[in-house]
C-alpha positions in Angstrom: 0.0 0.0 0.0 1.2 3.6 -0.9 1.7 5.8 2.0 0.2 9.2 2.0 3.6 10.8 1.3 4.1 8.5 -1.7 0.6 9.2 -3.0 1.2 13.0 -2.7 4.5 12.7 -4.5 3.0 10.5 -7.4 0.1 13.1 -7.7 2.7 16.0 -8.1 4.7 13.9 -10.6 1.6 13.4 -12.8 0.6 17.0 -12.6 4.1 18.0 -13.6 4.2 15.6 -16.6 0.7 16.8 -17.7 1.9 20.5 -17.4 5.0 19.7 -19.3 3.0 18.0 -22.1 0.8 21.2 -22.2 3.7 23.4 -23.1 4.0 22.4 -26.9 0.3 22.2 -27.2 0.0 25.9 -25.9 2.7 27.0 -28.1 1.2 25.6 -31.3 -2.2 27.0 -30.2 -0.5 30.4 -29.7 0.8 30.4 -33.2 -2.7 29.6 -34.6 -4.4 32.1 -32.3 -2.1 34.8 -33.6 -2.4 33.9 -37.2 -6.2 33.7 -37.2 -7.0 36.1 -34.4 -8.6 33.4 -32.1 -8.7 33.9 -28.3 -6.5 35.1 -26.7 -4.9 36.9 -29.6 -8.1 38.8 -30.6 -8.4 40.0 -27.0 -4.7 41.2 -26.8 -5.1 42.9 -30.1 -8.2 44.8 -29.0 -6.5 45.9 -25.8 -3.5 47.2 -27.7 -5.9 49.0 -30.0 -7.9 50.8 -27.3 -4.9 51.8 -25.2 -3.0 53.1 -28.2 -5.8 55.0 -29.7 -7.2 56.5 -26.6 -4.1 57.3 -24.5 -1.5 58.2 -27.1 0.5 61.3 -26.0 1.8 62.1 -29.5 0.3 65.0 -31.4 0.8 66.4 -34.8 3.4 69.2 -35.1 1.3 72.4 -35.7 3.8 75.3 -34.7 4.1 77.6 -37.8 6.1 80.2 -36.0 9.5 80.4 -37.7 8.1 78.7 -40.8 8.5 80.5 -44.2 5.0 81.0 -45.5 4.5 81.1 -49.3 1.7 81.5 -51.7 -0.8 78.6 -51.6 -0.2 78.3 -55.3 3.1 76.7 -54.6 1.2 73.8 -53.1 -1.2 73.4 -56.0 -0.9 71.0 -58.8 0.7 72.1 -62.1 2.8 70.6 -64.9 5.3 68.1 -63.4 4.4 68.7 -59.7 4.4 65.9 -57.2 1.8 66.2 -54.4 2.7 63.3 -51.8 0.4 62.3 -49.1 2.4 60.6 -46.5 0.8 58.3 -43.9 2.3 55.8 -41.5 4.2 56.1 -38.2 7.3 57.6 -36.6 9.9 57.1 -39.3 7.5 58.8 -41.8 7.0 61.6 -39.3 9.3 63.8 -37.3 11.3 61.3 -35.0 14.6 61.2 -36.7 17.6 62.5 -34.6 18.7 65.1 -37.2 16.6 68.1 -38.7 16.9 68.8 -42.4 15.6 71.6 -44.8 15.0 71.7 -48.5 17.0 74.0 -50.9 14.3 74.8 -53.4 10.8 74.0 -54.8 10.0 71.5 -51.9 6.9 72.6 -49.9 4.8 71.5 -47.0 1.0 71.9 -47.1 -0.8 72.1 -43.8 -4.4 73.2 -43.1 -4.8 75.7 -45.9 -1.3 76.9 -45.7 1.8 76.3 -47.8 5.3 76.5 -46.4 8.9 75.8 -47.4 9.7 72.3 -46.3 11.8 72.5 -43.2 11.9 70.0 -40.2 9.8 69.4 -38.3 7.2 68.9 -41.0 3.8 70.3 -40.2 1.0 67.8 -39.7 3.2 64.9 -38.6 4.0 63.9 -35.1 7.2 64.6 -33.4 9.4 67.8 -33.2 12.7 66.5 -34.7 13.8 65.5 -38.1 12.3 63.7 -41.2 13.3 62.2 -44.5 11.1 64.5 -46.5 13.1 67.6 -47.3 16.0 65.5 -48.4 13.8 63.3 -50.5 12.2 66.3 -52.1 15.6 67.8 -52.9 16.6 64.6 -54.6 13.4 64.6 -56.7 13.7 68.2 -57.8 17.5 68.0 -58.4 17.0 65.0 -60.6 14.3 66.8 -62.6 11.9 63.9 -62.0 9.4 66.6 -60.9 9.9 70.4 -60.9 8.1 70.9 -57.6 7.3 68.6 -54.6 4.6 69.2 -52.1 4.7 67.1 -48.9 1.3 66.5 -47.1 2.2 64.6 -44.0 -0.4 63.0 -41.7 2.0 60.3 -40.2 1.8 59.6 -36.5 4.3 57.7 -34.3 3.3 54.3 -32.8 0.2 53.8 -35.0 -0.8 50.3 -36.2 -2.4 49.7 -39.5 -5.7 49.1 -37.7 -5.8 52.7 -36.6 -5.7 53.9 -40.2 -8.5 52.0 -41.6 -12.2 53.2 -41.5 -13.3 53.4 -37.9 -9.9 54.1 -36.6 -8.8 57.3 -35.0 -6.1 58.0 -37.6 -8.6 57.7 -40.4 -10.5 60.6 -39.1 -7.4 62.8 -39.4 -6.7 61.4 -42.8 -10.3 62.2 -44.0 -9.8 65.8 -42.7 -6.5 66.0 -44.5 -7.8 64.9 -47.8 -11.0 67.2 -47.5 -8.7 70.1 -46.9 -6.6 69.4 -50.0 -9.9 69.1 -52.1 -11.2 72.4 -50.7 -8.1 74.1 -51.9 -8.0 72.5 -55.3 -5.2 70.3 -54.7 -5.0 66.7 -56.0 -2.7 64.0 -54.5 -0.4 62.4 -57.1 1.4 59.9 -54.9 0.5 58.2 -51.6 3.4 57.0 -49.4 2.6 54.3 -46.9 5.7 53.9 -44.4 4.4 51.8 -41.4 4.8 48.5 -39.8 6.9 48.7 -36.6 3.8 48.9 -34.4 2.3 45.9 -36.0 5.6 44.1 -35.6 5.5 44.8 -31.8 1.8 43.7 -31.6 2.6 40.6 -33.7 -0.2 41.4 -36.3 -0.7 38.3 -38.5 0.0 38.6 -42.2 -3.7 38.3 -43.2 -4.9 40.8 -40.7 -2.4 43.3 -41.9 -3.4 42.9 -45.5 -7.1 43.1 -44.8 -6.8 46.2 -42.8 -4.6 47.9 -45.2 -7.0 47.0 -48.1 -9.8 48.5 -46.1 -7.7 51.8 -46.0 -7.1 51.7 -49.8 -10.8 51.3 -50.5 -11.6 54.2 -48.3 -9.0 56.3 -50.0 -10.5 55.4 -53.4 -13.9 56.4 -52.1 -12.5 59.8 -51.2 -11.3 60.1 -54.8 -7.7 59.6 -54.1 -6.8 57.8 -57.2 -3.0 58.3 -56.9 -0.7 55.3 -56.8 0.1 54.0 -53.3 3.7 53.2 -52.6 4.1 50.6 -49.9 7.5 50.6 -48.1 8.9 47.4 -46.5 8.9 48.5 -42.8 8.8 46.3 -39.7 12.2 46.7 -37.8 11.4 47.2 -34.1 14.2 46.6 -33.5 14.5 43.4 -35.5 12.4 42.7 -38.7 9.1 40.9 -38.6 8.8 38.4 -41.5 5.0 38.2 -41.4 4.8 42.0 -41.8 7.3 42.3 -44.6 5.5 39.4 -46.4 2.2 41.1 -46.0 3.6 44.3 -47.5 5.2 42.3 -50.3 1.9 40.6 -51.1 0.0 43.8 -51.2 1.7 45.0 -54.4 -0.7 45.1 -57.3 -0.2 47.3 -60.4 -3.9 46.6 -61.2 -5.0 48.2 -57.9 -2.4 51.0 -58.1 -0.4 49.7 -55.2 3.2 49.9 -56.0 6.5 48.8 -54.3 8.1 51.3 -52.2 11.6 51.1 -50.6 13.0 48.3 -48.4 13.3 50.7 -45.4 14.2 47.8 -43.1 17.5 47.5 -44.9 18.7 50.9 -43.4 20.7 50.1 -40.3 21.6 53.8 -39.4 19.4 54.1 -36.3 20.0 55.9 -33.1 18.0 53.6 -30.9 17.5 50.5 -33.0 14.3 51.9 -34.6 14.5 55.6 -35.5 16.8 57.2 -38.0 19.9 59.1 -37.5 21.5 61.5 -39.9 23.0 58.8 -42.1 19.7 56.9 -41.8 17.9 60.0 -43.2 20.0 60.1 -46.2 19.8 56.5 -47.0 16.1 56.2 -46.6 15.4 59.4 -48.6 17.4 57.9 -51.4 15.5 54.6 -51.2 12.3 56.3 -51.5 13.6 58.4 -54.4 14.7 55.3 -56.2 11.3 53.6 -55.7 9.4 56.6 -57.1 11.8 56.9 -60.1 11.3 53.3 -60.9 7.6 53.5 -60.4 7.1 56.9 -62.4 
């Protein structure tokens, strides 16, 4: 007969072995949960979304003091003029470590006003540097376009879910597009530079694609017919394969979704995620090359 002490030990051994056996089962289920948004991944995703959309401390840069105001005509369409609508997160906004300025014919549209493009770019989050004045200079100097207008609504830390209809960033996007329309300005290019947040949240490939296509459909409904360039962006601080694959699979010339730069290939980052001075130069050049190839 087993003593009480032996029975207890046997019981705990059985519990331990069962628990050990559950580890691979839980791991496999976790993978399928994340991929297909089953419980608990769907609940975690919802919690991330609610917290990020309601409690973000980031705001668009709106301080026009010190900005050089120019005629609104400089931000309107004309022969060989690029009007680029920038959407995405921090590396598309003003979170680089080095401020830049343009050297001619690169402008920043913001809320009925037109300004010479100088960091921080109006309309995007952050108060530091961005890639866009340097990018604009490359475009103008190459004579790809005679004039470049940057319309930047990018916001740091935003997931793709926040940009689709129903998300808080979509409301900002609608307001931006309406302002352009009211001023007789037509978007010629859309730049999507986003993915780090979804890397952190472990968004699945299919979820990322579905949410992005909802955004595309809404842009088309707002009469934004311009080609949409999708950058490969996920590094946070290491790349996420499912996000990069989703971005690659989105490319469709038929739908006007074109390949942007491989931004993850740029390693010049002051904190593992955000660009330093060399990173600004490298990423600007990659964006220029992507547009030159797609134009």
